C-alpha positions as CSV (number, residue, x, y, z in Angstrom):
1,M,34.4,-4.1,17.7
2,T,32.8,-1.6,20.0
3,M,34.1,1.8,20.7
4,A,32.2,4.7,19.1
5,S,32.2,2.9,15.7
6,A,29.8,2.4,12.8
7,G,29.6,0.5,9.6
8,A,28.2,1.9,6.4
9,G,26.0,1.0,3.4
10,C,23.1,3.2,2.3
11,S,23.7,5.9,-0.2
12,V,26.0,3.4,-1.7
13,G,29.7,3.9,-1.9
14,P,31.6,3.3,-5.2
15,D,31.6,-0.5,-5.0
16,Q,28.3,-1.2,-3.3
17,G,25.5,-2.6,-5.3
18,I,27.8,-4.4,-7.6
19,P,27.5,-8.2,-7.2
20,G,30.5,-9.7,-5.4
21,S,32.0,-6.2,-4.6
22,M,32.9,-4.8,-1.2
23,S,33.7,-1.3,-0.2
24,F,36.4,-0.4,2.4
25,G,36.5,2.1,5.2
26,V,37.9,3.0,8.6
27,L,36.4,3.4,12.0
28,G,36.9,6.4,14.3
29,S,37.8,8.9,11.7
30,T,39.0,12.4,12.5
31,C,38.1,13.6,9.0
32,A,41.5,15.4,8.9
33,P,42.1,16.5,5.3
34,D,45.6,15.1,5.1
35,R,44.4,11.7,6.4
36,L,41.4,11.7,4.1
37,A,43.7,12.2,1.1
38,A,45.9,9.3,2.1
39,L,42.9,7.1,2.7
40,R,41.3,7.9,-0.6
41,D,44.6,7.1,-2.4
42,A,44.5,3.7,-0.6
43,G,41.1,2.8,-2.1
44,I,39.0,3.7,1.0
45,S,35.6,5.2,0.2
46,V,33.9,5.3,3.6
47,V,34.9,6.7,7.0
48,E,33.0,6.3,10.3
49,L,32.4,9.6,12.2
50,P,31.6,9.0,15.9
51,L,29.5,11.5,17.8
52,A,28.9,11.8,21.5
53,W,25.6,12.7,23.1
54,D,27.3,13.8,26.3
55,R,29.4,16.3,24.4
56,Y,26.5,17.7,22.5
57,Q,24.3,18.2,25.5
58,P,26.4,18.0,28.7
59,V,23.8,19.9,30.7
60,D,20.0,19.6,30.4
61,R,18.5,22.0,27.9
62,R,21.9,23.3,26.9
63,V,23.7,22.5,23.6
64,D,27.5,22.9,23.2
65,R,27.6,25.0,20.1
66,H,31.4,24.7,19.8
67,Y,31.0,20.9,19.6
68,V,28.3,21.2,17.0
69,A,30.5,23.5,14.9
70,Q,33.4,21.0,15.2
71,V,31.3,18.1,14.0
72,Q,29.9,20.2,11.1
73,Q,33.4,21.0,10.0
74,Q,34.5,17.3,10.2
75,L,31.5,16.3,8.1
76,A,32.2,19.1,5.6
77,D,35.8,18.0,5.2
78,C,34.8,14.4,4.6
79,R,32.2,15.4,2.1
80,D,34.7,17.7,0.3
81,A,37.1,14.7,0.1
82,G,34.4,12.6,-1.7
83,M,34.1,10.2,1.3
84,Q,30.8,8.6,2.3
85,V,30.3,8.9,6.0
86,A,29.0,6.3,8.4
87,L,27.5,8.3,11.3
88,S,27.5,6.9,14.8
89,P,25.2,9.2,16.9
90,G,26.8,8.1,20.1
91,M,23.6,7.5,22.1
92,H,25.6,5.0,24.1
93,Y,27.5,7.9,25.5
94,P,24.6,9.7,27.3
95,P,25.1,12.8,29.5
96,K,25.3,12.1,33.2
97,W,22.1,14.0,33.8
98,V,20.2,11.6,31.6
99,R,21.4,8.6,33.6
100,K,20.4,10.4,36.8
101,L,16.8,10.7,35.7
102,P,14.3,8.5,37.6
103,G,14.7,5.2,35.9
104,G,17.5,6.6,33.8
105,S,19.7,3.5,34.2
106,L,19.0,-0.1,33.8
107,K,18.7,-2.1,37.0
108,G,20.1,-5.6,37.4
109,S,18.5,-8.7,38.9
110,A,21.0,-8.4,41.8
111,G,20.4,-4.7,42.3
112,G,23.4,-3.5,40.2
113,T,23.5,-0.5,37.9
114,P,25.7,-0.9,34.8
115,K,28.9,1.0,35.1
116,K,29.7,1.1,31.4
117,A,26.2,1.1,29.9
118,G,24.4,3.9,28.3
119,A,21.0,5.3,29.4
120,E,17.9,3.1,29.8
121,L,16.6,3.2,26.2
122,V,14.9,-0.2,26.5
123,F,12.1,0.5,28.9
124,S,12.2,4.1,30.1
125,A,9.8,6.6,28.5
126,K,11.7,9.6,29.9
127,V,15.0,8.4,28.5
128,R,13.5,7.8,25.1
129,E,12.0,11.4,25.2
130,T,15.5,12.8,25.9
131,A,17.0,10.6,23.2
132,H,14.4,11.8,20.7
133,D,15.3,15.4,21.5
134,Y,19.0,14.7,21.0
135,L,18.5,13.1,17.6
136,A,15.9,15.8,16.5
137,G,18.4,18.4,17.5
138,I,21.7,17.3,16.0
139,L,20.7,15.4,12.9
140,P,19.0,18.3,11.1
141,E,22.1,20.4,11.8
142,L,24.3,17.9,10.1
143,G,22.1,16.9,7.2
144,F,22.0,13.5,5.5
145,N,24.0,14.4,2.4
146,G,26.8,11.9,2.0
147,I,25.7,9.8,4.9
148,A,26.3,6.2,4.0
149,A,24.7,4.7,7.1
150,I,23.6,5.5,10.7
151,R,24.4,3.1,13.4
152,V,22.0,2.2,16.3
153,G,22.5,-0.1,19.3
154,T,21.6,-0.4,23.0
155,N,24.6,-1.3,25.0
156,A,27.8,0.5,26.1
157,G,29.6,-0.4,22.9
158,G,26.7,0.7,20.7
159,E,25.8,-2.9,19.9
160,L,22.5,-4.8,20.1
161,G,22.0,-6.2,23.6
162,Y,21.9,-5.5,27.3
163,P,25.1,-4.8,29.3
164,G,27.5,-7.6,30.1
165,P,26.6,-10.0,32.9
166,D,29.1,-8.5,35.3
167,D,28.8,-4.8,34.4
168,G,26.9,-4.0,37.6
169,G,29.5,-5.5,39.9
170,H,27.5,-8.7,40.5
171,E,27.9,-12.0,38.7
172,G,25.4,-13.0,36.1
173,E,22.9,-10.1,36.3
174,F,20.0,-9.8,33.9
175,W,18.9,-6.2,33.2
176,A,15.1,-5.7,33.4
177,F,14.5,-5.0,37.0
178,G,13.8,-1.3,37.3
179,D,10.3,0.1,38.0
180,A,9.4,0.5,34.4
181,P,9.8,-3.2,33.3
182,Q,8.7,-4.6,36.6
183,S,5.7,-2.4,37.5
184,G,5.0,-0.4,34.4
185,K,5.8,2.9,36.1
186,G,7.4,5.2,33.5
187,L,7.3,2.4,30.8
188,A,7.9,3.6,27.2
189,E,4.9,3.5,24.9
190,G,4.4,0.2,23.1
191,V,6.7,-1.7,25.5
192,S,5.4,-4.5,27.6
193,P,6.2,-5.0,31.3
194,S,7.6,-8.3,32.6
195,P,5.2,-11.2,32.1
196,M,6.5,-12.5,35.5
197,P,7.0,-9.4,37.7
198,G,9.3,-10.2,40.6
199,W,10.7,-13.4,39.2
200,V,14.5,-13.5,39.0
201,P,16.3,-15.9,36.5
202,G,17.5,-18.9,38.4
203,S,14.6,-19.0,40.8
204,P,12.7,-22.3,40.7
205,S,9.4,-20.7,41.8
206,W,7.3,-17.6,41.3
207,N,4.3,-16.4,43.4
208,G,4.5,-19.6,45.5
209,S,4.4,-22.0,42.5
210,S,7.0,-23.9,40.6
211,V,8.1,-22.2,37.4
212,T,7.3,-24.1,34.2
213,D,9.4,-24.3,31.1
214,G,6.7,-22.4,29.2
215,Q,6.9,-19.5,31.7
216,V,10.7,-19.3,31.5
217,Q,10.4,-19.4,27.7
218,G,7.9,-16.6,27.8
219,W,10.1,-14.5,30.0
220,W,13.1,-15.0,27.8
221,D,11.2,-14.1,24.7
222,W,10.0,-10.9,26.3
223,Y,13.5,-10.0,27.6
224,A,15.2,-10.6,24.1
225,R,12.3,-9.0,22.2
226,S,12.4,-5.9,24.4
227,V,16.0,-5.1,23.6
228,V,15.6,-5.5,19.8
229,D,12.4,-3.4,20.0
230,A,14.6,-0.6,21.4
231,V,16.7,-0.8,18.3
232,A,13.5,-0.7,16.1
233,W,12.4,2.4,18.0
234,Q,15.6,4.2,17.2
235,I,15.2,3.2,13.5
236,H,11.6,4.6,13.6
237,E,12.9,7.8,15.0
238,L,15.5,8.2,12.2
239,R,12.8,7.6,9.6
240,E,10.5,10.1,11.2
241,L,13.3,12.7,11.0
242,G,13.6,12.1,7.3
243,Y,16.5,9.7,7.0
244,Q,15.9,7.1,4.4
245,G,19.3,5.5,4.0
246,R,20.8,2.3,5.4
247,V,20.8,1.7,9.2
248,H,23.5,-0.5,10.8
249,V,22.8,-2.6,13.8
250,P,26.2,-3.7,15.3
251,V,26.2,-7.2,16.8
252,A,28.9,-9.2,18.6
253,G,29.5,-12.9,18.9
254,R,26.9,-15.6,18.1
255,G,24.3,-14.9,20.7
256,V,22.6,-17.8,22.5
257,L,22.8,-20.9,20.4
258,P,19.5,-22.8,20.0
259,A,20.8,-25.9,21.8
260,D,22.1,-23.8,24.7
261,K,18.8,-21.9,24.9
262,A,16.9,-25.2,25.3
263,K,19.2,-26.2,28.2
264,A,19.1,-22.8,29.7
265,I,15.2,-22.8,29.7
266,K,15.3,-26.2,31.5
267,G,17.7,-24.8,34.0
268,R,15.5,-21.7,34.7
269,L,18.3,-19.4,33.3
270,D,20.5,-20.3,36.2
271,G,23.8,-19.8,34.3
272,R,24.1,-23.2,32.6
273,A,24.8,-23.4,28.8
274,N,26.0,-19.8,28.9
275,P,29.7,-19.8,27.7
276,D,30.0,-16.0,27.0
277,G,27.3,-14.2,28.9
278,A,25.0,-13.9,25.9
279,Q,21.9,-14.9,28.0
280,E,22.2,-11.9,30.3
281,R,22.8,-9.7,27.2
282,G,19.5,-11.0,25.8
283,L,21.0,-12.1,22.5
284,D,18.7,-14.4,20.6
285,Y,19.8,-13.6,17.0
286,P,17.4,-15.9,15.1
287,A,14.4,-14.2,16.7
288,Q,15.9,-10.7,16.7
289,F,17.1,-10.8,13.1
290,A,13.5,-11.8,12.2
291,V,12.3,-8.5,13.8
292,L,15.0,-6.5,12.0
293,S,14.1,-8.1,8.7
294,T,10.7,-6.4,8.8
295,L,12.3,-3.0,8.8
296,P,13.6,-1.6,5.5
297,G,17.2,-0.6,5.0
298,V,18.8,-2.6,7.8
299,D,22.3,-4.2,7.8
300,V,23.8,-6.4,10.5
301,D,27.2,-5.0,11.3
302,F,29.3,-7.9,12.7
303,T,31.9,-6.3,15.0
304,G,34.3,-9.1,15.5
305,L,35.8,-10.3,12.2
306,D,38.9,-12.3,13.2
307,D,38.1,-12.3,16.9
308,I,39.1,-15.1,19.4
309,S,36.4,-17.4,18.0
310,A,38.0,-17.1,14.5
311,V,41.4,-18.0,15.9
312,E,40.0,-21.1,17.7
313,A,37.9,-22.2,14.8
314,R,40.9,-21.8,12.4
315,N,42.9,-24.2,14.6
316,A,40.2,-26.8,14.6
317,L,40.4,-30.0,12.5
318,P,39.0,-29.4,10.0
319,P,39.1,-25.6,10.3
320,Q,35.7,-24.0,10.9
321,D,36.5,-20.3,10.5
322,Q,35.6,-19.7,6.9
323,C,32.1,-19.0,5.4
324,H,30.8,-21.5,2.8
325,P,27.9,-21.3,0.4
326,S,26.1,-24.0,2.2
327,D,26.2,-22.2,5.6
328,D,22.7,-20.7,5.3
329,D,21.2,-24.2,5.2
330,D,23.5,-25.7,7.8
331,V,23.5,-22.9,10.4
332,L,20.7,-24.3,12.5
333,H,22.4,-27.7,12.8
334,D,24.3,-28.6,16.0
335,S,27.6,-28.7,14.1
336,A,27.4,-24.9,13.6
337,S,28.4,-24.5,17.3
338,L,32.0,-25.2,16.2
339,W,32.0,-22.3,13.7
340,S,33.6,-19.0,14.2
341,S,31.2,-16.2,15.4
342,H,31.4,-14.3,12.1
343,R,30.6,-17.5,10.1
344,Y,27.6,-18.3,12.3
345,T,26.1,-14.8,12.6
346,S,26.7,-14.0,9.0
347,A,24.7,-17.1,8.0
348,L,21.8,-16.1,10.3
349,A,21.8,-12.6,8.8
350,R,21.7,-13.9,5.3
351,R,18.9,-16.3,6.1
352,A,16.9,-13.4,7.4
353,G,17.5,-11.4,4.2
354,L,19.4,-8.7,6.0
355,G,22.3,-6.7,4.6
356,L,25.7,-7.5,6.0
357,V,28.8,-5.5,6.8
358,G,31.7,-6.1,9.2
359,E,34.6,-4.8,11.3
360,N,37.6,-6.3,13.0
361,P,37.7,-6.2,16.8
362,G,40.7,-3.8,17.1
363,P,43.8,-3.7,19.3
364,A,43.9,-5.8,22.4
365,D,45.0,-2.9,24.7
366,W,42.3,-0.4,23.7
367,P,39.2,0.0,26.0
368,F,35.8,-0.7,24.5
369,T,37.0,-2.9,21.7
370,G,36.6,-6.6,21.2
371,G,40.3,-7.3,20.8
372,S,42.1,-9.4,23.5
373,P,45.5,-10.9,24.0
374,R,44.1,-14.2,22.7
375,S,42.9,-12.7,19.4
376,D,45.1,-12.0,16.4
377,S,47.5,-9.0,16.4
378,I,46.2,-5.9,14.7
379,S,48.4,-6.6,11.6
380,D,46.9,-10.1,11.3
381,Q,43.4,-8.6,11.7
382,L,44.1,-6.2,8.9
383,R,45.2,-9.1,6.7
384,R,42.5,-11.7,7.6
385,A,39.4,-9.7,8.5
386,P,38.7,-8.2,5.0
387,Q,39.0,-11.7,3.5
388,Y,36.5,-13.1,6.0
389,A,34.2,-10.2,5.1
390,K,34.4,-10.8,1.4
391,E,33.9,-14.6,1.6
392,C,30.9,-14.1,3.9
393,G,29.2,-11.9,1.4
394,M,29.6,-8.6,3.2
395,T,29.2,-5.4,1.2
396,M,31.6,-3.4,3.4
397,F,34.6,-3.8,5.6
398,L,35.6,-1.1,8.1
399,F,39.1,-1.3,9.7
400,G,39.5,-0.4,13.4
401,F,40.9,2.1,13.8
402,E,42.0,5.1,11.7
403,A,44.5,6.0,14.4
404,C,46.2,2.6,14.0
405,L,47.1,3.5,10.4
406,F,48.5,6.9,11.2
407,E,49.9,6.8,14.7
408,G,52.0,3.6,14.4
409,K,53.3,1.9,17.5
410,E,51.7,4.4,19.8
411,H,48.5,2.4,19.2
412,N,49.7,-1.1,18.1
413,E,52.8,-3.1,18.4
414,S,53.0,-4.0,14.7
415,G,52.8,-0.5,13.3
416,V,50.4,-1.0,10.4
417,N,49.9,1.9,8.1
418,V,47.8,3.1,5.2
419,D,50.2,1.5,2.7
420,D,49.5,-1.9,4.4
421,Y,45.8,-1.3,4.1
422,K,46.1,-0.3,0.4
423,K,47.9,-3.6,-0.3
424,V,45.2,-5.6,1.5
425,I,42.5,-3.8,-0.4
426,Q,44.1,-4.6,-3.7
427,E,44.6,-8.3,-2.7
428,T,41.1,-8.7,-1.3
429,R,39.5,-7.2,-4.4
430,A,41.3,-9.8,-6.5
431,L,39.9,-12.7,-4.5
432,Q,37.0,-14.6,-6.0
433,Y,34.3,-16.4,-3.9
434,P,31.2,-18.2,-4.9
435,E,28.0,-16.1,-4.9
436,R,25.5,-16.9,-2.1
437,S,21.9,-17.1,-3.0
438,R,19.8,-15.2,-0.5
439,K,16.9,-12.8,-0.4
440,P,18.4,-9.4,-1.2
441,P,18.4,-6.9,1.6
442,V,15.6,-4.4,1.7
């Protein structure tokens, strides 16, 4: 699930912190009092409230006070209703003036600029400066009372990773080719420039010599580490502003599988062993989760519960979609490549000792979501995704989206509603799954 969404889990909701329990919520909340009452009656205790940087500061050095007042009222209504709020700052919706700053947008290996991506938070010192000003401006005005979690990410959907491989209009672009990562000009403090400036993935040589496996491995490690370090920077900013609650890092898919990474390094990152574009996105979850595990209060938010991979894994013989207690030990075996994305990524998160929450991908016909015509319908997602969340040991499930529950067939062909969700909540709470032994999240 992408869209301006966020999971929760800090100042704990009613069910969090109880072994085997799971709280329920919705994404994309309006915080309308009548909807909040219906959600509360259904057993929902958390709502995600999306913000938008471009609406807060549409012009440089000018804040839209009307927008601030609107968000403050939404937050007050949620608090008055007794809801915990998962706050999505919306830094992946930057104002146009930020993207137009020198080095304000990522640059691809084929010269493209991402059409859907946010600003260049990974390498640009200037963009990070403006992002700091945004957070330091809006968060104190909202306050942290009742905030269950704050979501941080780096791509257009607010998830961990670079843009997709074709977001710049060229096939298979990597995204570290601006002046900052290549020459160090305008590079953010504490960020390293490319260890092979000028080298483009897929090229067999660099500076007149053949590229070695070790050099490609080093470049890949730098590329993947840089994007997770941008998430770590955002978490540091939140802590400096006084926020001590849970932070959610949304992730999609499985990332680059270890066996695929080995083949890709041998192939000089030329596109082989890259079934879903995870290489260009820089998704190396085993290494990146290890970084996140060093930061207190972090939860991995899996955004695709009951996505296409779950449908395919469910139809395998034997089925490979469901989490099992032994998954934490088996996840690094080659057989794990047959698992659904949520099963694989959940096991990696648990091994790293990270907290774990989840979302369904959402309707197929909505922009910026993970739903597709090949994934389950929204009614099937509502039925299956919470069960996947509970059996995988997640502490929270957030349904995407609130609008689907109140606006019926305008947003989904099956017309699910709050009563349907209430029934699912009751049924899911009655399910029993074996406890998973893992290091508790910090």
